TORKEKOL-139970 format. One record per residue (C-alpha): x, y, z; residue in three letters. Coordinates in steps of 0.001 Angstrom, whole numbers, padded with zeros to 6 digits, always signed. Example, Ala and Ser with C-alpha at 12.3 -4.5 7.8 and 13.67 -1.06 7.14 Angstrom:
<pts>
+012300-004500+007800ALA
+013670-001060+007140SER
</pts>
This chain:
<pts>
+096022-096461+030131UNK
+095154-093615+032494UNK
+091559-092371+032472UNK
+089544-089799+034414UNK
+086123-091437+034077UNK
+085558-091192+037844UNK
+086773-087571+038094UNK
+090275-088640+039146UNK
+093233-090218+037391UNK
+093062-094008+037503UNK
+094403-096983+035628UNK
+091765-098228+033176UNK
+091889-101710+034738UNK
+090967-100269+038147UNK
+087796-098518+036957UNK
+084647-100550+037797UNK
+082687-099201+034821UNK
+081851-100394+031334UNK
+084242-098128+029458UNK
+086040-097967+026118UNK
+088936-095581+025550UNK
+090101-094287+022185UNK
+093432-092453+022337UNK
+095020-089961+019950UNK
+096997-092672+018120UNK
+093818-094634+017337UNK
+092043-091493+016127UNK
+094955-090722+013810UNK
+095203-094308+012561UNK
+091585-094419+011375UNK
+091548-090734+010335UNK
+088658-089901+012661UNK
+087677-086341+011771UNK
+084841-085937+014230UNK
+083089-087608+017137UNK
+080891-089712+014828UNK
+084016-091304+013313UNK
+085482-091930+016780UNK
+082258-093554+018022UNK
+082706-096318+015440UNK
+085672-097543+017496UNK
+083614-098062+020658UNK
+081191-100986+021044UNK
+077521-100175+021713UNK
+077980-096487+020848UNK
+076731-094710+017742UNK
+076022-091170+016623UNK
+073170-091022+014159UNK
+072056-088065+012081UNK
+068330-087424+012072UNK
+067704-084567+009671UNK
+070189-081896+010708UNK
+070543-083201+014261UNK
+073172-085622+015572UNK
+072025-087899+018368UNK
+074184-090110+020592UNK
+072968-093648+021245UNK
+074570-095837+023900UNK
+073391-099444+024147UNK
+070552-098521+021796UNK
+069194-095757+024032UNK
+069435-092144+022932UNK
+067393-089480+021327UNK
+065433-086973+023288UNK
+063432-085626+020437UNK
+064329-083244+017643UNK
+063360-080200+019653UNK
+066281-078166+021008UNK
+064365-077820+024263UNK
+064648-081559+024950UNK
+067760-083023+026512UNK
+069729-086043+025380UNK
+069924-089468+026993UNK
+073723-089647+026625UNK
+075781-086610+027561UNK
+078907-085348+025806UNK
+081515-083645+027986UNK
+084649-081761+026903UNK
+087271-081554+029648UNK
+084524-082163+032202UNK
+082150-079488+030863UNK
+078778-080506+029399UNK
+078737-079816+025640UNK
+075069-078928+025587UNK
+072540-079405+022836UNK
+072478-081486+019658UNK
+074228-078940+017443UNK
+077443-079239+019474UNK
+077527-083033+019769UNK
+079394-084032+016609UNK
+082415-081795+017034UNK
+085780-082113+015318UNK
+088280-084530+016834UNK
+090792-081704+017092UNK
+093901-082020+019284UNK
+092341-084793+021388UNK
+094296-086746+024007UNK
+091618-089424+024419UNK
+087872-090040+024316UNK
+086265-092120+027065UNK
+082982-093844+026190UNK
+081115-094779+029380UNK
+078215-097174+028948UNK
+075324-097378+031386UNK
+073783-094705+033657UNK
+076382-092148+034793UNK
+074212-089775+036796UNK
+076185-090379+040000UNK
+079335-088938+038352UNK
+078149-086630+035588UNK
+074638-085629+036660UNK
+071626-085310+034376UNK
+071458-086248+030693UNK
+073436-089464+031158UNK
+070695-092099+031368UNK
+072359-094388+028827UNK
+075964-093251+029169UNK
+078445-090446+028704UNK
+081190-089489+026290UNK
+084091-087682+027923UNK
+086450-085901+025525UNK
+089832-085008+027033UNK
+091811-082499+024987UNK
+095595-082341+024878UNK
+096946-080313+027796UNK
+099392-077446+027286UNK
+103044-078283+027948UNK
+105792-076028+029215UNK
+107850-076167+026033UNK
+107435-074500+022670UNK
+106193-076644+019812UNK
+103558-077154+017194UNK
+102444-079095+014154UNK
+100768-078534+010795UNK
+098952-081102+008634UNK
+097423-080669+005193UNK
+095637-083135+002933UNK
+093665-083147-000300UNK
+091186-085718-001599UNK
+088416-086410-004063UNK
+085411-084104-004333UNK
+087830-081217-003646UNK
+088380-082306-000049UNK
+090774-079929+001714UNK
+091867-080518+005303UNK
+094162-078213+007254UNK
+095070-078749+010904UNK
+097520-076986+013138UNK
+098483-076747+016788UNK
+100832-074476+018664UNK
+102006-074883+022244UNK
+103824-072048+024010UNK
+104942-071279+027553UNK
+103871-067779+028581UNK
+105790-067589+031870UNK
+106893-069842+034696UNK
+104021-072218+035355UNK
+101762-070809+032616UNK
+101337-072289+029127UNK
+098830-072036+026315UNK
+097841-074447+023558UNK
+095820-073424+020500UNK
+094504-075808+017844UNK
+092641-074959+014654UNK
+091270-076854+011670UNK
+089630-076118+008332UNK
+087770-078781+006340UNK
+085826-078404+003098UNK
+084439-080915+000610UNK
+081896-080918-002193UNK
+078834-083076-001618UNK
+078275-086550-003014UNK
+074619-085881-003863UNK
+073459-083496-006566UNK
+070113-081726-006419UNK
+069109-082289-010062UNK
+066650-079364-010458UNK
+069091-076795-009045UNK
+072411-078475-009889UNK
+073804-077769-006426UNK
+075668-080244-004230UNK
+074054-081536-001070UNK
+075880-082804+002041UNK
+078805-080428+001548UNK
+081333-080000+004327UNK
+082454-076506+005306UNK
+083731-076582+008855UNK
+086171-074441+010825UNK
+087179-075235+014397UNK
+089268-073436+016989UNK
+090165-074497+020507UNK
+092336-072834+023132UNK
+093438-074141+026487UNK
+095364-072346+029217UNK
+097297-074125+031951UNK
+098514-072396+035114UNK
+100398-074081+037923UNK
+101017-071966+040993UNK
</pts>
C-alpha cells in the first residue's frame, strides 16, 4: 500500500507512524457515505456529532469547543489542503482513492491543529483516458443516492476529473407537535480536479 503521510510516496510498512489506511475498495464494501462512516474502520478514531457540529477525536482527544472561532485538535486535510472548520469536517466520501488516519501529534508534518492526529483524504487523480461511472440506489425512508464521475483528457498532459453526488432521506425521528421529520439528509456534493503534466 502506497501512502503519502510524510508528504512523499512511501510503502505503508516503511512509514514510522501510527497510521491506518482505508482504500476505495474498503469504503465501497462497507458503503461509507461520509467521513464519519470511514472513521469507524480506523482504530482510535471517531467523529462525534455535538449539536450541529462534527468533531474529530483521535485517541480520545478532540474537540476545541463549539465556537467556530476555536480550532480542532485533529486536522482534516483534502489532497494536502486543510479542510478548515467543523462544518466541513464530515464531508462525503466521494471519489476517494484512500483515507489515511494518522494517530499522535503531527505538527512536524501538517502544522497546527494536529495535536491528537490528522486525517488525510486523497481523492482519485485524473487519468489520461476517457471514462466515467454512475451509481444509483434507493432505500427505506425514501433514501435516494446518486453518484457519478467523469474523467476526460483535455489535451496532451492535461486531464480533468469531476465527481458529483446527491443524497436525500427522510428522518427517523418525528417532531410530534409539528409532524415534521428530524435528522433528514439533503446533501449535494461536487468535486473537480485538474491534472497537468508538462
